[in-house]
VOGU-3710 file (C-alpha; in Angstrom, 3 decimals, decimal comma):
1> mtnspitlak> 11,091/32,831/-9,137  11,139/33,877/-5,444  11,471/31,066/-2,700  8,990/30,147/-0,509  9,499/31,452/3,098  8,514/27,667/4,207  11,382/25,223/3,576  10,506/21,443/3,503  11,460/19,502/6,403  13,859/16,844/5,485
11> ekktvskngs> 14,972/13,507/7,098  17,883/14,114/9,694  19,970/11,291/10,710  21,566/12,555/13,824  23,546/9,022/14,929  25,831/9,651/17,970  28,501/6,726/18,532  26,459/5,432/21,013  23,227/4,864/18,923  21,133/8,123/21,028
21> akgsgptlki> 19,738/11,302/19,553  22,038/14,206/19,180  22,074/15,761/22,205  22,297/15,639/26,075  20,231/13,823/28,302  18,578/10,572/28,251  16,761/9,293/24,912  13,005/8,151/23,901  12,625/6,143/21,169  9,542/6,852/19,227
31> iplgglheig> 8,978/3,909/16,498  6,413/4,016/14,214  5,903/0,314/12,272  2,484/1,403/10,570  0,815/4,198/9,394  3,585/6,235/7,731  3,538/7,044/3,971  0,135/5,141/3,631  -3,127/4,821/5,029  -4,051/2,329/7,695
41> kntcvfefed> -2,163/0,126/9,865  -1,543/3,055/12,530  1,199/1,444/15,103  3,547/2,821/17,044  6,264/2,193/19,652  7,293/4,257/22,708  10,527/3,165/24,163  12,526/4,282/26,914  15,553/1,989/28,299  13,980/-1,289/29,343
51> eiilvdagla> 10,270/-0,417/29,019  7,989/-0,317/25,843  4,545/0,773/25,576  2,326/0,849/22,141  -0,063/3,322/20,898  -2,379/1,286/18,627  -2,134/-1,734/16,291  -4,453/-1,557/13,180  -4,598/-3,388/9,813  -5,103/-2,048/6,281
61> fptdgmhgvn> -6,853/-3,441/3,726  -5,277/-5,410/0,762  -4,095/-3,800/-2,833  -5,403/-5,415/-6,216  -2,494/-7,190/-6,473  -2,422/-9,156/-3,267  -4,278/-12,041/-4,298  -6,209/-14,039/-1,307  -5,276/-11,659/1,061  -7,576/-10,053/3,488
71> ivlpdmtylr> -5,539/-8,174/5,809  -2,617/-6,183/5,992  -0,435/-5,754/9,176  2,960/-4,663/9,729  5,783/-6,577/10,451  6,269/-6,926/14,065  9,784/-8,295/14,386  10,887/-5,649/16,593  8,219/-6,416/19,313  8,587/-10,221/18,726
81> dnrdkikgmv> 12,075/-9,439/19,678  11,491/-7,179/22,773  8,738/-8,919/23,916  9,932/-8,637/27,410  9,989/-4,804/27,482  6,278/-4,431/26,580  4,298/-2,917/29,384  1,118/-2,442/27,946  -0,914/-0,516/24,950  -2,921/2,758/24,539
91> vthghedhig> -5,628/2,273/22,324  -6,856/5,770/20,993  -10,311/4,631/19,641  -11,838/1,564/17,675  -11,836/1,551/14,098  -10,001/-1,259/12,645  -6,859/0,561/11,190  -6,042/1,354/15,183  -7,566/-1,945/16,792  -7,426/-4,587/13,897
101> giafhlkqfd> -4,466/-6,103/14,400  -4,160/-6,791/17,916  -5,746/-10,021/17,860  -2,943/-11,443/15,555  -0,438/-9,679/17,190  -1,348/-11,246/20,790  -0,966/-15,158/18,865  2,979/-13,781/18,868  3,322/-11,911/22,246  1,830/-10,847/25,339
111> ipviygprla> 0,689/-7,427/26,011  0,012/-7,115/29,874  -2,339/-4,302/29,827  -4,583/-2,867/27,284  -6,008/0,765/27,901  -8,797/2,354/25,653  -12,231/3,780/25,039  -15,196/2,043/26,554  -16,394/1,112/22,938  -12,910/0,183/21,592
121> msllegklee> -12,856/-2,121/24,625  -16,178/-3,462/23,620  -15,204/-4,283/19,818  -12,010/-5,586/21,339  -12,878/-8,043/23,906  -15,478/-9,573/21,030  -12,203/-10,083/18,546  -10,097/-11,490/20,979  -12,323/-13,960/22,259  -13,104/-15,029/18,901
131> agvsdrtelr> -9,088/-15,210/18,076  -8,778/-17,317/21,410  -6,248/-14,812/22,788  -8,255/-13,162/25,410  -6,231/-14,729/28,148  -2,916/-12,865/26,951  -3,856/-9,270/28,149  -6,312/-7,723/30,273  -8,604/-4,879/28,750  -9,216/-1,566/30,939
141> svgprdvvrf> -11,680/0,922/29,992  -11,002/4,765/30,407  -12,967/7,908/30,057  -11,945/11,497/29,667  -8,930/13,057/31,435  -8,351/9,552/32,956  -4,343/8,860/33,736  -2,930/5,410/33,511  0,872/4,524/34,343  2,910/1,844/32,335
151> gkhfvveyir> 6,090/0,654/34,309  8,411/3,640/35,654  8,383/5,594/32,720  5,179/6,006/31,219  2,227/7,720/32,368  -0,770/8,239/29,783  -3,856/10,855/30,125  -6,883/10,327/27,828  -8,071/13,682/25,998  -11,054/13,652/24,238
161> nthsmadsft> -10,910/14,701/20,815  -13,965/14,346/17,880  -13,765/11,928/15,421  -15,877/9,658/13,005  -16,146/7,363/15,585  -17,660/7,841/18,799  -15,553/7,513/22,223  -12,184/8,661/20,420  -9,004/10,131/22,162  -6,138/12,409/21,740
171> vaihtpvgiv> -3,303/11,211/24,431  -0,817/13,141/26,461  2,145/10,639/27,238  4,209/11,850/30,020  8,119/10,297/29,568  11,467/11,119/31,377  12,271/13,450/28,641  8,974/15,490/28,499  5,344/15,341/27,393  4,651/14,178/23,953
181> ihtgdfkidh> 0,892/14,548/22,638  -0,309/12,139/20,247  -3,126/13,499/18,597  -4,913/10,117/17,555  -7,562/10,535/14,474  -9,464/13,941/14,896  -11,039/16,529/13,706  -12,129/19,308/15,483  -16,207/19,368/15,480  -17,930/21,989/17,508
191> tpvdgeqfdl> -21,309/20,155/17,525  -20,771/16,582/17,731  -23,487/14,378/17,111  -23,266/13,098/20,797  -22,528/16,442/22,535  -18,994/15,117/23,428  -16,951/18,070/22,863  -13,236/17,910/21,889  -11,456/19,079/25,441  -9,369/21,895/23,858
201> qrlaeygekg> -9,070/23,448/27,262  -7,254/20,532/28,308  -4,515/20,877/25,115  -4,181/24,198/25,767  -3,137/23,557/29,532  -0,693/21,305/28,191  0,798/24,080/25,618  1,135/26,508/28,666  3,015/23,671/30,875  5,095/22,815/27,797
211> vlclisdstn> 4,673/20,190/25,108  7,973/18,659/24,002  6,595/16,681/20,637  3,341/16,817/18,878  2,670/13,563/16,952  -0,115/14,735/14,705  -2,729/12,965/12,307  -1,710/14,115/8,354  -4,746/12,659/6,667  -6,383/15,867/5,518
221> aevpgytpse> -3,073/17,925/5,492  -3,629/18,758/1,738  -6,910/19,979/2,334  -8,013/24,060/2,744  -9,990/24,899/5,656  -12,422/22,972/7,953  -13,659/19,349/7,626  -17,272/20,165/8,284  -19,153/19,176/11,219  -20,966/15,398/10,810
231> rsvypnldrv> -24,237/16,940/11,772  -23,920/18,697/8,282  -24,604/15,244/6,628  -28,197/15,111/8,444  -30,121/17,641/6,315  -28,704/16,026/3,166  -29,342/12,364/3,908  -33,061/13,711/5,142  -33,424/14,932/1,687  -32,216/11,751/-0,298
241> fsqaegrilv> -34,599/9,415/2,194  -37,482/11,867/1,426  -37,148/11,224/-2,359  -36,847/7,922/-2,332  -40,209/5,857/-3,516  -39,095/2,256/-2,831  -36,489/0,334/-0,528  -33,677/2,239/0,713  -30,314/0,719/0,638  -27,486/2,494/2,852
251> ttfassvhrl> -24,010/1,390/3,068  -21,416/3,241/5,040  -18,412/2,598/7,649  -19,767/0,264/10,255  -17,550/1,498/12,952  -19,002/5,379/12,206  -21,400/4,930/14,979  -22,346/8,786/14,421  -23,427/8,457/11,109  -25,483/5,259/12,176
261> niildlakkq> -27,050/7,351/14,758  -28,096/10,222/12,222  -29,350/7,024/9,618  -31,382/5,403/12,388  -32,911/8,613/13,508  -33,717/9,401/9,970  -35,327/5,884/9,501  -37,635/6,297/12,520  -38,374/9,963/11,489  -39,662/8,674/7,969
271> grtvcvvgrs> -41,395/5,779/9,280  -39,332/3,184/7,919  -37,993/-0,291/9,557  -34,298/-0,833/9,742  -32,972/-4,363/8,483  -28,972/-4,536/9,398  -26,688/-6,681/7,283  -23,309/-7,628/7,526  -21,820/-8,883/10,752  -19,332/-6,377/11,102
281> mlnviaharn> -22,318/-3,321/10,981  -24,481/-6,042/13,362  -21,515/-6,312/15,592  -20,952/-2,246/15,984  -24,414/-1,524/16,628  -25,257/-4,104/18,913  -22,361/-2,899/20,864  -22,824/0,655/20,555  -26,431/0,016/21,785  -25,176/-1,858/24,696
291> lgyikcedsl> -23,017/1,350/25,830  -25,636/3,814/24,726  -23,921/5,360/22,072  -27,011/4,384/19,810  -29,839/5,026/21,554  -33,464/3,644/19,305  -36,021/1,330/20,213  -35,784/-2,579/19,735  -38,931/-1,763/17,430  -36,901/-0,174/15,066
301> flplhairsl> -35,062/-3,310/13,975  -36,652/-6,131/12,315  -34,647/-9,290/10,591  -34,205/-9,689/6,967  -37,019/-12,264/6,719  -39,266/-10,177/8,315  -39,204/-7,299/5,935  -40,203/-9,031/3,016  -44,219/-8,235/4,056  -43,814/-4,514/4,461
311> pddkvliltt> -44,438/-1,967/1,481  -41,020/-1,479/-0,199  -41,277/2,337/1,036  -41,269/1,503/4,488  -37,841/-0,680/4,446  -34,412/0,801/4,966  -31,701/-1,801/4,865  -27,986/-0,710/6,488  -25,292/-2,913/4,999  -21,608/-3,258/4,646
321> gsqgepmsal> -19,656/-2,591/1,524  -18,886/1,026/1,313  -15,594/0,198/-0,068  -16,735/-2,682/-2,535  -15,102/-5,134/-0,334  -15,153/-8,407/-1,875  -17,159/-10,491/0,517  -19,483/-7,444/1,749  -23,017/-7,722/1,816  -23,605/-4,955/-0,939
331> triangehrk> -21,071/-6,207/-3,005  -22,976/-9,466/-2,964  -26,154/-8,201/-3,638  -24,779/-6,240/-6,574  -22,801/-9,393/-8,274  -26,594/-11,141/-7,750  -24,882/-13,699/-4,917  -26,833/-12,422/-2,100  -29,063/-15,211/-1,248  -31,896/-13,096/0,288
341> ikirkgdtvv> -31,670/-9,574/-1,184  -32,230/-8,870/-4,909  -32,000/-5,467/-6,398  -35,319/-4,349/-7,686  -36,200/-1,020/-9,995  -36,756/1,926/-7,741  -34,488/1,076/-4,952  -32,386/3,562/-4,034  -28,724/3,030/-2,752  -26,796/5,483/-0,681
351> fsanpipgnt> -23,141/5,418/-0,427  -22,343/7,584/2,992  -18,914/7,005/2,366  -16,369/8,070/0,154  -13,517/5,388/-1,066  -10,263/4,955/0,769  -7,142/5,385/-1,626  -6,888/1,911/-3,688  -10,299/0,721/-3,433  -11,603/3,476/-5,945
361> iavvntidkl> -12,011/0,735/-8,595  -14,043/-1,821/-6,282  -16,493/0,898/-5,413  -17,099/1,992/-9,183  -17,620/-1,648/-10,235  -20,157/-1,785/-7,521  -21,727/1,301/-8,359  -22,143/0,148/-12,237  -23,327/-3,369/-11,550  -26,431/-1,909/-8,838
371> miqganviyg> -27,140/0,679/-11,743  -27,217/-1,880/-14,265  -29,859/-3,758/-12,054  -31,969/-0,523/-12,125  -31,133/0,843/-8,880  -30,923/4,633/-8,226  -27,397/4,938/-6,492  -26,496/8,179/-4,758  -22,901/8,663/-4,345  -19,870/11,392/-4,507
381> rnqgihvsgh> -18,476/14,308/-2,398  -21,193/16,628/-4,419  -23,926/14,831/-2,704  -22,995/16,366/0,942  -23,807/12,904/2,503  -20,391/12,241/3,700  -17,802/14,308/5,458  -14,493/13,116/6,462  -13,253/12,060/10,513  -9,897/13,799/9,978
391> gcqeehklmi> -9,097/17,815/10,457  -8,107/19,769/7,744  -5,566/22,505/7,193  -7,283/25,115/10,001  -7,567/22,870/12,429  -4,096/21,173/12,353  -2,939/24,643/12,940  -5,202/25,257/15,724  -3,861/21,959/16,935  -0,105/23,058/16,953
401> altrpkfflp> -1,291/26,588/18,237  -2,889/24,779/21,203  0,172/22,868/22,045  2,871/24,756/20,884  5,387/21,701/20,621  9,092/22,058/20,351  9,628/19,600/18,220  6,605/18,248/15,493  6,356/14,609/14,199  3,402/14,266/10,896
411> vhgehrmlvq> 2,218/10,816/11,157  -0,770/8,964/9,747  -0,569/9,624/6,091  0,891/9,321/2,529  4,258/11,136/1,642  2,549/14,284/0,293  0,157/14,605/3,282  3,087/14,443/5,792  5,043/16,867/3,307  2,468/19,357/3,565
421> hskiaqsmgv> 1,563/18,939/7,050  5,215/19,861/7,897  5,045/22,864/6,141  1,951/23,978/8,086  4,060/23,122/10,983  6,972/25,735/10,065  4,126/28,517/9,231  3,201/28,030/12,531  6,300/28,653/14,105  7,968/25,243/14,712
431> paenmviinn> 11,500/25,349/13,222  12,373/23,076/9,933  15,516/21,509/11,840  12,713/20,845/14,623  10,729/18,246/12,602  11,445/14,919/10,422  9,597/12,999/7,970  10,154/9,297/8,697  9,382/6,021/7,398  8,082/3,010/8,999
441> gdvvglttds> 10,868/1,435/11,138  12,792/4,364/11,381  13,824/4,847/15,207  13,357/8,868/16,187  15,412/10,096/19,088  13,629/12,264/21,345  15,948/14,395/23,852  14,979/17,452/25,619  16,848/19,426/23,122  17,127/17,511/19,695
451> igiidqvpsg> 15,187/15,023/17,353  16,431/12,857/14,564  16,556/9,676/13,401  18,760/7,200/15,023  18,368/4,014/14,059  16,131/1,608/12,068  14,475/-1,594/12,646  12,719/-4,166/10,434  9,391/-2,798/8,804  7,342/-4,130/5,921
461> ielvdasrsg> 4,006/-6,013/5,905  2,732/-9,469/7,132  -0,022/-10,730/4,901  -2,990/-12,587/6,363  -5,147/-15,015/3,763  -8,891/-14,989/3,548  -9,044/-17,790/6,354  -7,187/-15,469/8,699  -5,335/-18,214/9,535  -1,696/-18,128/8,303
471> vvkdevlker> 0,268/-15,358/7,101  0,988/-15,506/2,898  4,972/-15,182/2,703  6,098/-12,871/0,192  6,941/-15,775/-2,048  3,186/-17,381/-1,957  2,405/-13,929/-3,164  4,689/-13,526/-5,811  3,965/-16,927/-6,944  -0,270/-15,753/-7,035
481> qqlaadgvvt> 0,901/-12,524/-8,936  2,472/-14,988/-11,502  -0,212/-17,390/-11,789  -2,755/-14,446/-12,347  -0,525/-12,524/-14,901  1,003/-15,380/-17,063  -0,518/-18,644/-16,055  1,124/-21,957/-14,788  3,061/-24,650/-17,164  3,042/-27,782/-15,359
491> iaaaigwdgk> 5,754/-30,674/-16,138  6,343/-34,178/-14,974  9,354/-36,160/-16,223  10,458/-39,470/-14,789  14,228/-39,960/-15,418  16,231/-43,378/-14,306  19,347/-43,769/-12,661  20,907/-44,496/-16,337  19,950/-40,907/-17,140  17,447/-41,565/-19,981
501> laadtathlr> 13,727/-40,961/-19,579  11,541/-43,964/-18,243  8,376/-42,519/-19,697  7,444/-39,663/-22,026  7,393/-36,175/-20,473  3,695/-34,977/-19,600  3,306/-31,085/-20,350  0,205/-29,244/-19,289  -0,636/-25,733/-19,543  -3,251/-23,476/-17,776
511> gvvssiepnl> -3,925/-19,884/-18,244  -0,864/-19,330/-20,762  -1,739/-17,207/-24,003  0,526/-17,978/-26,925  0,579/-18,061/-30,935  2,598/-21,013/-30,439  1,016/-24,075/-30,733  0,719/-26,022/-27,634  2,015/-29,504/-29,286  5,093/-27,627/-30,530
521> lkkwigqiie> 5,924/-26,179/-27,263  5,492/-29,446/-25,671  8,035/-30,849/-28,147  10,560/-27,963/-27,242  10,533/-28,713/-23,691  11,117/-32,408/-24,102  13,963/-31,826/-26,337  15,368/-29,816/-23,661  15,087/-32,272/-21,110  16,812/-34,874/-23,839
531> gvlsdrwsef> 19,417/-32,806/-24,710  20,464/-31,943/-20,818  20,079/-35,605/-20,179  22,282/-36,583/-23,381  25,070/-33,675/-22,933  25,100/-32,851/-19,286  24,173/-36,185/-17,321  27,910/-36,947/-16,571  27,797/-33,604/-14,577  25,362/-34,783/-12,029
541> srtledgtpe> 26,083/-38,705/-11,597  29,243/-40,312/-10,249  29,901/-43,977/-9,252  31,079/-44,577/-6,029  33,904/-46,764/-5,104  31,475/-49,918/-4,360  30,033/-49,486/-7,582  26,690/-47,713/-6,386  25,554/-44,724/-8,567  24,906/-41,195/-6,897
551> vdwtglqnhl> 22,818/-38,615/-8,732  22,622/-34,976/-7,557  18,726/-35,130/-8,484  18,232/-31,448/-6,903  20,918/-29,830/-8,923  19,733/-31,561/-12,396  16,270/-30,361/-11,541  17,303/-26,700/-10,969  19,083/-27,123/-14,114  16,005/-28,495/-15,892
561> erdiqrmlrr> 13,907/-25,975/-14,542  16,482/-22,934/-15,484  16,972/-23,815/-18,877  12,934/-24,588/-19,392  12,004/-21,085/-18,057  14,232/-19,215/-20,159  12,969/-21,040/-23,134  9,265/-20,133/-21,994  10,200/-16,408/-21,400  12,018/-16,221/-24,857
571> elqsnpllvf> 9,283/-18,117/-26,897  6,099/-16,904/-24,783  7,250/-13,420/-24,241  5,897/-13,749/-20,664  6,820/-15,258/-17,537  4,365/-18,564/-16,713  4,930/-20,126/-13,036  6,670/-23,369/-13,854  5,791/-26,470/-11,424  8,722/-28,960/-12,804
581> lmqnpqeppt> 7,727/-32,500/-11,172  10,568/-34,837/-11,359  10,132/-38,516/-10,924  13,027/-40,496/-9,735  14,109/-43,568/-8,496  13,680/-44,068/-4,823  16,665/-46,531/-4,467  20,499/-46,643/-6,816  20,599/-49,721/-8,185  22,124/-52,607/-6,110
591> vqeqpattgr> 25,695/-54,712/-7,081  25,413/-58,331/-6,445  27,919/-61,369/-7,216  27,323/-63,468/-9,936  29,101/-66,640/-11,614  32,314/-65,623/-12,521  31,775/-67,001/-16,534  34,202/-64,061/-18,313  36,067/-63,416/-15,153  34,182/-60,117/-14,655
601> rrtrstakva> 31,476/-59,212/-12,187  28,414/-58,345/-13,718  25,657/-55,783/-12,417  22,212/-56,126/-12,086  19,584/-52,893/-11,208  16,934/-53,239/-9,017  15,621/-49,361/-9,210  12,031/-48,452/-8,790  10,512/-45,698/-10,436  8,898/-43,321/-8,022
611> s> 5,163/-42,912/-8,850
//
């Protein structure tokens, strides 16, 4: 076996005693808090001396085990601790995995100013107003080649790129150590739907000046060739729509403005009236039409109640739910839970999107349910009705060739994508020692002549429940997972100051599967409690000098919980959640003087049992 000429870029930890990158001169810190070894929640911090700017702040979708969780955010502890350094934020485009976390973060710290494309700022404005945090920042729109300054150390130029969302940018960040190009999400589409070409000339000009570091989107780094143009979807959707005899239901990403343009144009061409269903879809279309990114007449649209009078072959329903989201319109339609839309035989449902990793099962379940109800469902890569918004290997090569970076940092992708992207960079002449594969929370130190991991900051995730009002702590999530897997055992025991049960123990099992008779299990639990009280009471109870008893109720409860949990795991071969309610008297018994009939003091207990 011969060795490949391409060597894998390895993680380097070049740390000096003062915490700066190995090399001479000042150090720029690049700290990704999300988007590494994953898809989503893209968030990156750039720090120089006492100033910080952020590039994007996105969210991710929950996995199957995150019960009741609606949104996944990066851990922002580092920014909360350094809030006084924050000078502003750079937004590259308006996808949720780049702007979806901003409203939540503004509840924890201010961001003086946020610069971004018009469409992204329009969408973000509504999010901030809804969350009640619009006074925590200032939104400013930018256009191609606009230049903005943050504090003393950062100047950023916006460079038009092409992506699945309109109004998307790559950014050139001028820093005291050199120019850093952050690609944002991109592909190189030579025939964009909106006619806005990728400003490759400006990238080449930066390559001529000298780019210190390229930070590049790695999403499709494993895929050879080029990503097809968005326009390639048009004839395939045209064919599918023309063959549909009844109603057409189309689902795609709400933020895919180019795709929405194509769908609306085809609806007009084929004489179909459009009904938009789903809050996010309505929101994006409204903002995109106001800003001119979607051009169509008002007469093309009708509300849901009005399309009932139209023939089925004149109706197109544009809906959310391409990822099988539980509360989306299409999922509720598939489950028969939508109040106004029911699937009919002859309906054609078109999935103009591929599942994001982790959503495949939810999407497949939705497709099955739609088919069972009689719909003709069009889906899958072989249909040509969806193309990615991210560049493939040849586009990555072109990006590197144009910018000619000294150092390279692959981001926005799972581990295998980052590894493959680093190999592509090496094939283009970037030395392996001039790049690092990093994790969320790694602090990359960049100087004029070195790059390396110099530190780490807190990283991880913060989970927001379906109400979007509170963060789901780790222990809460573990309890939810335990409930879902093994059920719950609830025990109520009333124990007096004398160390005896004041009433029979009450035990309830919910969601617990076992071959053991419930009454036998309850008997064992009662025996454990009585045994501990009989044999170990003296370890938790003592009498004070004035004769008043003192009991370590918390220690007793912890001991009982451990013993019961151990028995449940042994006998049930599972680990149900244990809820142990120990009722004990609120006040100790009092000591009172009595007539000395025998020469001894007598006591009378006045203890009360808590209800």
